[in-house]
N, C-alpha and C positions, 0 to 999 in steps of 0.2 A: 472512597468509592475504587471498585475495581471492575473491568468488562470481560464478559469470557463469551469467545467464539465457540461454536456446536454444529457439529454435525447434523444435528435435526432443523437447521436453519435459522435457529433462534440466537440473539444476543441477550445477554443477561447482565444486568447491572446491579452489583452487591454491594450491601455496606459492610465494609471492612472490620466495623466494631463489632457488630451483632451476627454478620453472617447473613442476614437476611436479604433475597432477593428484592429489590425495589421497584424493579421495572424489566419486561421482556420484549423484546424488539422482532418483528418478523416481518421479512419482506413476502409477501403471499402474492404468487402468479397464479390466481386463478386455483387454489386449493393447494397449491404444492410451493414448497420453497427449495432454494440450492443451500448445500451446506456453507455455512459461514467459516471461513478459515483463517481468518487474522483479524483482530480489532483493536484499536488504540484511541485513546482521547485526544482531543486536539488540545494546542497549546495552552487556549484559554478556558479548557474543560467545559465548555459548553455543547461540544459536538463528539460523536463516535465514528470514527472512519473504519469501515468494515470491508474486507476482501470476501468476495464469495466466488464459489466455484462455478458460479454461471459465466465468469469471464468480465464481471463488472466489480467496481468498486464505489461503495455508497456512503455518503456523509450525511449522518444521522442526527437531525436534531430531537435528542431523547427525549428531553423534557416533554415534547410535544408530539411523541409517536411517528414522526414523519422523516422521510428521506429529502434532505434539502437539495442535495445535488448526487448525479451520478456520472463516474468519471468512465470511459470507455476508450480503447483503442480504435483505430480508422478502420481496419479491416480484418482484425482477428481479435479473439478475446483474450483476455489478460490472462487469466488463470482458470483451468477447468479442471486439470490433474495435478498440480502440485500448490503447497502453500507457498505463496510469494509474498514476501514481506512489504508491506505498506509502511511508510513514513509521511510526517509532515516534516517539511525542510523549510527552515526560517533562516533566509540569507541576510548577511550581516548588513544593517542599515534598512531591511524592508519589514513594514508593518504586516503585510500579509503573507502568509506561509503559502508554498507550494504544495503540491502532493506529489509523492516519488513512490514508485513499485517497479518490482522485478516483474516477471513473466514467464509463461511456459515456453515464449519463442525466443527466449535468450534475449531480450530486449530490455530495456531500463527505460519508463515512460516518466516524464515530469509535466505535470499540468499546473495551470493556472487555477487556483481554488475559485477566484470569483468568475470567471469567463468559462472555466472548464475546457479551455483549450490548451492542446499538447504543445508545450513550449520547445521540449526536446526529446530526442528518440535516442538514446544510447546502446550500443552492443556490448552486452556484459558478458557474453561467452568468449570462447577461444578461437581468436579469428583464424588460426590454422586449422579448424576442424570444420567439415562440411554439415554437420549437423548444428541446430540451433539447441544446445544446451538450457535449460531453465535457470533463470536467476532466482535463487531461493530467497536472499536476504539483500537489503540495502539499510544503510544506515550513514548519518549525516554527522560531521564533525568539524571544529574549527570554526563555530558560527556559520555552518552552512558553506564554508568555501572549499570543504572537499565532501566526497560522497564515497563509500565503501561499497563494495557488491561482493556477493559470494555466487557461483553457480554451482549446478550439481555436479560438474565434472571437477570440483575442488578448486578452480580459478578463483582467487581473490584479486578484485581490482581497486585501487585508489585513483579516483576522478577530481580532476583539479576544474570544479564548475564556474571558475571565471572564464576560463579559455575553454571547456568543456572538452576536455581532452584527458586522456587515461595517463596517469604519472607513472605508476608502478605496477606490475603484474607478479603475482606470486603464485606457486602451487603448492 
């Protein structure tokens, strides 16, 4: 299966062999829906993680057509203007994944999937700049020990998640 995000606010799940749309998901807020900018399947394949341009990230139980969890930042929307990549992060030795996302404000948020608590907030933009440059993409590697982020100003950072510090910065 493959999932697609759409500006019309719909998430579509397709069968890759037949090309048939198997399911359409939409978060309806009283007759309107926000554009969905990013989707990804969970590691176990049972859920879809979706970033919307209403500032929220939703974990969909797509088989039952319902939102299982909603992840938000405390006082600001996560993304309303830019597509900010969202990932599941499975740290070495952990059974439950975390959710990590860039944001329009230049921050990187890490949530606990079960509690929806924000576990960490990292500054993904250029520390020497007064502006908060959006973090457009995040990805994890080395069994979740390291995180890579790239911001709109072209700054790429590699984070050591064990110590929660920035290791390398490149432009």
